[in-house]
C-alpha positions in Angstrom: 0.1 0.2 0.1 1.1 3.7 -0.8 2.7 5.5 2.3 1.8 9.0 1.9 1.6 9.9 5.6 4.0 8.7 8.1 1.3 6.7 10.2 0.5 4.9 7.0 3.2 2.6 7.7 1.1 1.3 10.8 -1.5 0.2 8.5 1.0 -1.8 6.2 3.0 -3.2 9.1 -0.2 -4.6 10.2 -0.8 -6.2 6.7 2.4 -7.2 5.4 4.9 -7.3 8.3 2.5 -8.1 11.7 5.7 -8.7 13.8 5.2 -9.6 17.6 8.4 -7.3 18.4 7.5 -4.2 16.7 8.9 -1.7 19.4 10.6 -3.6 22.2 11.8 -2.2 25.8 13.3 -3.8 28.8 11.3 -3.5 31.8 12.3 -5.2 35.4 15.2 -7.0 33.6 13.3 -8.6 30.6 12.6 -7.3 27.2 8.9 -6.6 26.7 7.7 -6.2 23.1 4.8 -4.5 21.5 3.5 -6.0 18.3 2.8 -3.8 15.2 -1.0 -4.5 16.1 -0.7 -3.0 19.4 1.3 -0.3 18.3 -1.3 0.6 15.8 -4.1 0.3 18.5 -2.4 2.7 21.3 -1.6 5.3 18.4 -5.1 5.2 17.7 -6.1 5.7 21.7 -3.4 8.8 21.7 -5.3 10.2 18.7 -8.8 10.1 20.4 -7.4 10.9 23.7 -6.0 13.9 22.5 -8.9 14.5 20.6 -11.2 14.5 24.0 -8.8 17.4 25.2 -9.7 19.7 22.1 -6.3 18.7 20.2 -6.8 19.0 16.1 -5.3 20.0 13.3 -2.4 22.1 13.5 -2.2 21.9 17.4 1.1 21.3 18.8 2.2 18.7 21.2 5.5 18.6 23.2 7.3 15.6 23.7 10.2 15.3 26.3 11.8 12.0 26.8 14.5 9.7 26.0 14.0 6.7 23.5 11.1 4.6 24.6 8.1 3.0 23.0 5.5 5.6 24.3 7.8 8.2 22.3 7.0 6.5 18.9 3.2 5.5 19.7 2.5 9.5 20.8 4.3 10.6 17.6 2.0 8.6 15.3 -1.1 9.5 17.6 -0.3 13.1 17.1 0.2 12.8 13.4 -3.2 11.3 12.6 -5.1 14.1 13.9 -2.9 16.4 11.9 -1.7 18.0 14.8 2.1 18.8 15.1 4.9 16.8 17.5 7.3 19.3 18.9 10.0 16.8 20.1 12.5 18.3 22.6 15.8 17.3 24.0 15.6 16.4 27.9 19.1 18.3 28.3 17.8 21.7 27.3 17.9 24.3 29.5 14.7 25.6 31.4 14.9 28.8 29.7 14.8 26.7 26.3 11.7 25.0 27.3 10.0 28.0 27.8 11.1 29.7 24.5 9.8 26.5 22.6 6.8 26.6 24.3 5.7 30.0 23.5 7.2 30.1 20.1 5.6 26.9 18.8 2.3 27.7 21.0 2.5 24.0 22.8 -1.0 22.8 24.3 -0.2 19.5 25.3 3.4 18.4 27.0 4.2 14.7 27.1 7.1 14.1 29.4 9.2 11.1 30.5 9.6 11.2 34.6 9.8 13.0 37.4 13.0 15.2 37.1 11.7 16.3 33.7 8.1 17.1 34.9 9.9 19.3 37.5 11.6 21.5 34.7 8.5 21.5 32.7 6.6 22.8 35.8 9.4 25.5 36.3 9.1 26.7 32.5 5.4 26.6 32.6 5.2 28.6 35.8 6.6 31.9 34.3 4.3 31.8 31.3 1.1 33.6 31.1 -0.4 31.2 28.2 1.5 28.0 28.7 0.4 24.5 27.9 -2.8 23.1 29.1 -2.1 19.4 30.0 0.9 17.8 30.9 1.0 13.8 30.9 3.9 11.6 31.9 5.0 8.4 30.5 6.2 7.3 33.8 3.4 6.9 36.5 4.1 9.6 39.2 2.1 10.6 42.0 0.4 13.7 41.8 0.6 13.7 37.9 -1.2 12.6 35.2 -0.1 9.7 33.4 0.2 8.7 29.6 -1.8 5.5 30.6 -4.5 8.0 31.6 -4.2 9.6 28.1 -4.6 6.0 26.6 -7.6 5.0 28.7 -9.3 8.4 27.9 -8.8 7.5 23.9 -9.9 3.9 24.4 -13.3 4.9 26.1 -13.8 7.4 23.3 -16.4 6.9 20.3 -13.7 6.1 17.4 -16.1 6.9 14.8 -14.7 9.7 12.6 -10.9 8.7 13.4 -10.6 7.4 10.0 -12.0 10.4 8.6 -9.5 12.7 10.5 -6.7 10.5 9.1 -7.8 11.0 5.6 -7.8 14.4 5.9 -4.3 14.7 6.4 -2.1 15.5 3.6 1.4 14.7 2.7 2.4 18.5 2.7 0.9 19.0 6.0 3.2 20.1 9.0 4.2 16.8 10.7 6.9 18.2 13.3 8.3 21.4 14.6 12.2 20.3 15.3 14.1 23.1 17.2 17.7 23.5 16.1 20.3 23.1 19.0 21.1 26.5 18.7 24.8 26.6 18.1 24.2 30.2 16.6 22.1 31.7 18.8 18.2 30.7 20.0 16.9 27.6 18.6 14.4 27.9 15.8 11.8 25.5 14.4 12.5 23.5 11.2 9.1 22.9 9.9 8.9 19.4 8.3 6.2 17.8 6.5 5.3 14.0 6.4 6.3 14.1 2.4 9.6 15.6 3.5 10.7 12.5 6.0 9.0 9.8 3.7 10.7 11.0 0.6 14.3 10.8 2.3 13.3 7.1 3.7 12.3 5.8 0.4 15.4 6.9 -1.1 17.0 5.2 1.5 15.7 1.9 1.7 18.4 0.6 -0.6 21.1 1.2 1.9 20.4 -1.4 4.4 19.8 -4.5 2.1 18.5 -6.8 4.6 15.2 -8.8 4.8 12.2 -7.8 7.1 12.4 -9.0 10.5 16.0 -7.7 11.6 16.6 -6.1 14.7 17.8 -2.2 15.1 19.0 -0.9 18.5 18.1 2.5 19.2 19.6 4.9 21.5 20.3 8.0 19.8 17.8 10.5 20.8 14.3 10.5 18.9 14.0 14.1 19.3 17.2 14.6 16.9 16.0 14.1 13.0 18.7 11.6 12.5 17.2 8.6 14.6 13.6 9.9 13.9 14.0 9.4 10.2 15.9 6.0 11.0 13.0 5.0 12.9 10.4 5.6 10.1 13.1 3.7 7.7 13.3 0.8 10.2 9.6 0.5 10.1 9.2 0.8 6.3 11.6 -2.1 6.1 9.9 -4.3 8.5 12.7 -4.3 11.2 11.8 -4.3 14.9 13.3 -1.5 17.0 14.8 -2.5 20.3 15.4 0.4 22.9 18.5 0.8 25.0 18.5 1.2 28.5 21.0 4.1 28.7 24.2 5.2 27.0 26.2 3.3 29.9 24.3 -0.1 28.9 25.0 0.2 25.2 27.5 -2.3 25.4 25.6 -4.9 27.2 22.2 -4.3 25.3 24.3 -4.8 22.1 25.4 -8.2 23.3 21.9 -9.1 24.7 19.8 -7.7 21.6 22.4 -8.9 18.9 21.2 -6.4 16.5 21.9 -6.3 12.7 21.8 -2.3 12.6 22.2 0.9 14.7 22.9 4.4 14.0 25.2 6.1 16.5 27.8 9.4 16.3 31.3 9.1 15.8 32.1 9.9 19.6 30.4 6.5 20.5 32.4 4.7 18.3 35.8 6.3 19.4 34.9 5.1 22.7 34.4 1.8 21.6 37.7 1.7 19.8 39.4 3.3 22.9 38.1 0.6 25.1 39.2 -1.9 22.8 42.7 -0.7 22.4 43.1 -0.2 25.9 42.1 -3.5 26.6 44.7 -4.9 24.1 47.5 -2.6 25.6 46.9 -4.7 28.6 47.9 -7.8 27.1 51.6 -9.3 27.3 53.9 -11.4 25.2 52.6 -13.0 22.4 49.1 -12.0 22.9 50.1 -8.4 22.9 52.2 -8.6 19.5 49.1 -10.4 17.7 46.8 -7.7 18.7 49.1 -5.1 17.7 49.9 -6.5 14.5 46.0 -7.1 13.8 45.4 -3.3 14.7 48.2 -2.2 12.4 46.7 -4.2 9.6 43.3 -2.4 10.1 44.8 1.0 10.2 46.1 0.4 6.5 42.6 -0.9 5.5 41.5 1.2 2.1 38.0 0.5 0.8 39.0 1.9 -2.6 42.0 -0.5 -3.0 42.8 -4.0 -3.2 46.3 -4.4 -1.4 47.1 -7.4 -2.7 47.1 -11.2 -1.7 49.3 -11.0 0.9 47.5 -8.3 3.0 44.3 -10.0 2.1 45.7 -13.1 3.6 47.1 -11.6 6.8 43.9 -9.5 7.3 41.8 -12.8 7.0 43.8 -14.2 9.8 43.6 -11.3 11.8 39.6 -11.5 11.7 39.9 -14.8 12.9 42.1 -14.4 15.9 41.6 -10.9 16.5 38.8 -9.1 15.1 36.0 -11.8 15.5 36.4 -10.8 19.1 35.4 -7.4 18.5 32.2 -8.7 16.4 31.4 -10.6 19.3 31.6 -7.8 21.9 29.0 -5.8 19.6 26.6 -8.8 19.4 28.2 -11.1 16.7 25.3 -10.0 14.4 25.8 -6.2 13.2 25.8 -5.9 9.6 25.9 -1.9 9.2 26.6 0.7 11.6 25.4 4.1 10.3 27.5 7.0 11.7 26.4 10.9 11.5 26.0 14.0 13.4 29.7 14.8 13.1 32.9 13.8 10.9 34.2 10.0 11.6 37.7 9.6 12.2 39.3 8.0 9.3 41.0 5.6 11.6 37.8 4.6 12.8 36.2 3.9 9.4 39.5 1.7 8.3 39.8 -0.5 11.5 35.9 -1.1 12.0 35.7 -1.9 7.9 38.7 -4.4 8.4 37.0 -6.1 11.0 34.4 -7.0 9.0 31.9 -3.9 10.5 30.4 -2.0 7.8 30.5 1.8 9.2 28.4 4.1 6.7 28.9 7.5 7.1 26.2 9.9 6.4 25.9 13.8 6.3 22.8 15.9 6.5 20.9 18.5 8.6 17.6 18.9 10.4 16.7 21.1 7.6 16.6 18.3 5.0 14.9 15.7 6.7 18.2 14.6 7.2 20.3 12.6 4.7 22.1 14.3 1.8 24.9 12.2 1.3 25.5 8.5 2.3 28.1 5.8 2.0 26.9 2.9 0.1 26.5 -0.6 1.8 29.5 -2.2 -0.4 33.4 -1.1 0.1 33.4 0.5 -3.2 30.8 3.1 -2.4 32.8 4.1 0.5 35.7 6.5 0.5 37.4 7.1 3.9 37.1 10.6 5.1 34.4 11.4 2.8 30.4 11.1 3.5 29.7 9.2 0.4 27.7 10.1 -2.6 24.6 12.1 -2.8 21.5 10.0 -2.3 19.0 9.2 -5.1 16.2 12.2 -5.4 18.7 14.7 -3.9 20.3 17.5 -5.7 23.6 19.2 -4.7 25.9 21.7 -6.1 29.0 23.8 -4.7 28.8 27.4 -4.8 31.9 29.4 -6.0 33.2 29.7 -2.4 32.6 26.1 -1.9 29.4 26.1 0.4 27.1 22.8 -0.3 24.0 24.0 -1.7 21.1 21.2 -1.9 17.4 20.9 -3.5 15.1 18.1 -3.1 11.6 17.2 -1.8 13.4 16.5 1.6 13.9 20.4 2.3 11.9 21.8 4.8 9.3 24.0 4.4 10.8 26.9 6.3 11.8 28.1 9.7 8.4 28.6 12.0 7.6 32.1 12.4 10.8 33.1 10.9 10.4 34.0 7.2 13.3 36.3 7.1 15.7 33.5 8.3 13.9 31.1 5.9 14.7 33.8 2.9 18.1 33.5 4.0 18.6 29.8 4.1 16.7 28.9 0.8 17.0 30.9 -2.0 14.5 31.8 -4.9 15.4 28.9 -7.1 14.7 26.4 -3.9 18.3 25.7 -3.2 19.2 25.2 0.5 22.5 27.1 1.6 23.9 24.3 4.2 26.5 26.6 5.6 29.0 23.6 5.2 32.1 23.8 2.8 32.9 20.8 0.6 34.1 19.1 -2.3 33.4 16.5 -4.7 36.2 13.8 -5.0 36.8 11.3 -7.7 33.5 13.2 -9.1 31.2 11.6 -6.6 32.1 11.3 -3.1 30.9 14.4 -0.9 33.8 15.5 1.4 32.8 18.2 4.3 35.9 20.3 4.7 34.6 23.0 7.2 31.7 25.0 8.6 31.4 28.6 6.5 30.7 30.4 9.5 33.5 28.6 11.5 36.4 30.0 9.0 38.1 33.0 10.5 41.0 35.2 9.5 44.2 35.9 11.1 45.5 39.2 11.5 48.1 38.3 8.5 45.0 38.1 6.5 44.9 34.0 6.0 41.9 32.0 6.4 42.0 29.1 8.9 39.4 26.3 8.8 39.3 25.1 12.4 37.7 21.9 11.7 40.4 19.7 9.6 42.6 20.9 12.5 40.4 19.8 15.4 39.5 16.4 13.7 43.2 15.8 13.3 44.1 16.2 17.1 41.0 14.3 18.3 42.5 11.1 16.7 44.8 11.2 19.7 43.7 9.1 22.6 45.1 11.6 24.8 42.5 14.3 23.6 39.0 14.5 24.7 37.7 17.6 23.2 39.4 20.5 21.3 38.4 24.1 19.9 40.8 26.0 17.4 40.7 29.7 18.1 42.6 32.7 16.7 40.2 35.4 14.9 42.1 38.5 14.2 45.2 37.3 16.1 48.5 36.3 14.4 48.7 32.6 14.7 46.2 29.8 15.4 46.1 28.2 19.2 43.6 26.1 20.9 41.9 25.2 24.0 42.2 21.5 24.6 40.5 19.1 27.2 42.7 16.1 28.0 41.4 12.6 28.1 42.0 12.2 31.6 41.8 8.4 31.9 44.4 8.0 29.3 46.6 10.8 30.5 46.6 9.4 33.9 48.1 6.1 32.7 50.5 8.1 31.0 51.4 10.2 34.1 51.7 6.8 36.2 54.5 5.6 33.5 56.2 8.9 34.0 56.4 8.8 37.7 53.9 12.0 38.2 52.3 12.1 41.5 49.1 10.0 41.8 47.1 12.3 44.0 47.2 15.0 41.5 43.6 16.7 41.0 42.6 16.9 37.1 43.3 20.8 37.3 46.9 20.4 39.0 47.6 17.3 36.5 46.9 19.7 33.5 49.1 22.3 34.9 52.3 20.2 35.4 55.2 21.2 33.4 55.5 17.7 31.9 51.9 17.5 30.9 52.1 21.0 29.0 55.2 19.5 27.2 53.7 16.5 26.2 50.7 18.4 24.7 52.9 21.1 23.1 54.5 18.2 21.3 51.2 16.2 20.6 49.6 19.4 19.0 53.0 20.5 17.1 53.3 16.9 15.5 49.6 16.5 14.9 49.5 19.8 12.8 52.9 19.7 11.3 51.5 18.9 7.7 49.3 21.7 7.7 50.2 25.3 5.8 52.7 27.2 8.1 50.1 29.6 8.5 47.4 27.1 9.7 49.7 25.3 12.1 48.8 25.7 16.2 51.2 27.6 17.8 50.0 27.8 21.5 47.8 25.2 23.2 45.9 25.7 26.9 44.6 22.9 28.8 41.3 23.1 30.3 40.8 20.9 33.1 36.8 20.6 33.0 34.7 18.9 30.2 32.2 21.2 27.9 28.9 19.6 28.6 25.4 20.1 27.4 24.4 21.2 31.1 27.4 23.8 31.3 25.8 25.5 28.0 29.1 24.6 26.0 27.9 21.9 23.8 24.7 21.4 22.0 22.4 18.5 22.7 24.1 17.0 19.7 27.5 17.4 21.4 28.7 20.2 18.9 30.9 22.9 20.4 28.8 26.2 21.0 32.2 28.4 20.0 30.6 31.6 21.2 30.0 30.3 24.6 33.3 28.4 24.9 35.1 31.6 23.8 33.1 33.6 26.3 33.6 31.5 29.0 37.5 31.1 28.5 38.2 34.7 27.5 40.8 35.2 29.6 42.5 32.0 28.9 42.5 32.7 25.3 43.8 36.1 25.7 46.8 34.6 27.6 47.4 33.0 24.5 48.4 35.6 22.6 50.6 37.7 25.2 
């Protein structure tokens, strides 16, 4: 059957793939599935329950929660009325909650737990016309629960619901997704049913697996990446299993044994670093075997056959070493889809060498999101690039290298901001991404920097910080880094050490074990270590791009501190303000 609106997937699932484990969550220590029929029934109850509250076409309903079946069920239930879901990151500030409630005109809030309910209540207290109804996914004393909303819908007369569904059109507004705010106040991206479904339909060939596969979900559903991935999984007839938490992902991978999952590069870095750290604990022949396999992996090239000797060695390394890597990830993973940031080339090489296909993609909320993606086969992957442009999407490069894109997946605009919409989408329908890129081999899109993040030194030279930061981040001793130097005579950087690895180094170099993070970062030997690391890492760059000074920061930048967006991108303006004196000290 034709899929014209997102909720049409429910009807098709019930007919073509009526799996018993459509959505699966772990409760009280056991994995508990919901069938496709149950998901459809509960989505109908959400629609009817909201209808009893006076919610209809165009009304806004916020969802603030970690990933769980209720999130998806609520999303479908909202959509079936022609209402608009407003997903919000649990980690944003109370001020951002209030701004989004006001800007979107939210009438109902669906919130996960007691902690988030408290934050919603704090935001609503200062609002003259705030949301009218709040329901919690967890059952909490003194709060209206999601179960109550379902019961309200179950008791209602279902006559008329099908007519309401039929009235929803593909170009109707489906969702308002507020961007993470690296450049200021969050702004609402307007996406329709057609926007998301068009993107999904052009991605079905990227996961060539039969129906009935398992996908593990842990990236936030409030982000367009996991939201579209969810629709794609359901379109392909996969079941979706929700990880208990980020901390439990490794355990959940072994329990669920998924065939696919989406991730951000940082998580793969942590998996890689953990594996390498364990390998370095080995001794004797086992350590030599591990180092040999890792060295082979770091030489892997998807675009090049390195001959029978290399291939024979790699096959042996896979049997003796890399097979354990696959077992640690459940043993069944066919594809890992990485997005949300640049993937370190060494990670791509090693995981591909280990028989784990990491497919890097590129996009943005405003494009629903995928613009380019690596293909499932090795020849469709170029290490360091984000893959070919996907079918149905146009891309061209502006004279300054900015990536422009046009397709039915491009947003309808920014909510209440026609001025920003006009600045982003030109008269010919080309969306200006703000990213600088190039086409390699005539087909692979490579992102080289953010247009607005490039800066000019006092010598008149332009510096693109992203390649420098990516190069530095390859070191296991580096946790976070930000290159600075606007209007200055040279580039410098703020760097947060990876303290677990740094302490291991300090122990081997007989530094006192009782030093605090701040004291360790200030130690002369540590300062010298990072000066050398930065010098060596950036030596291959042009003279004016090389980083001349480094300031070590002893505290991680975080979402809570306001220095990272919910998608873990550095808010350069905020970090620059917070460390203004430290930055000034780099140029005295």
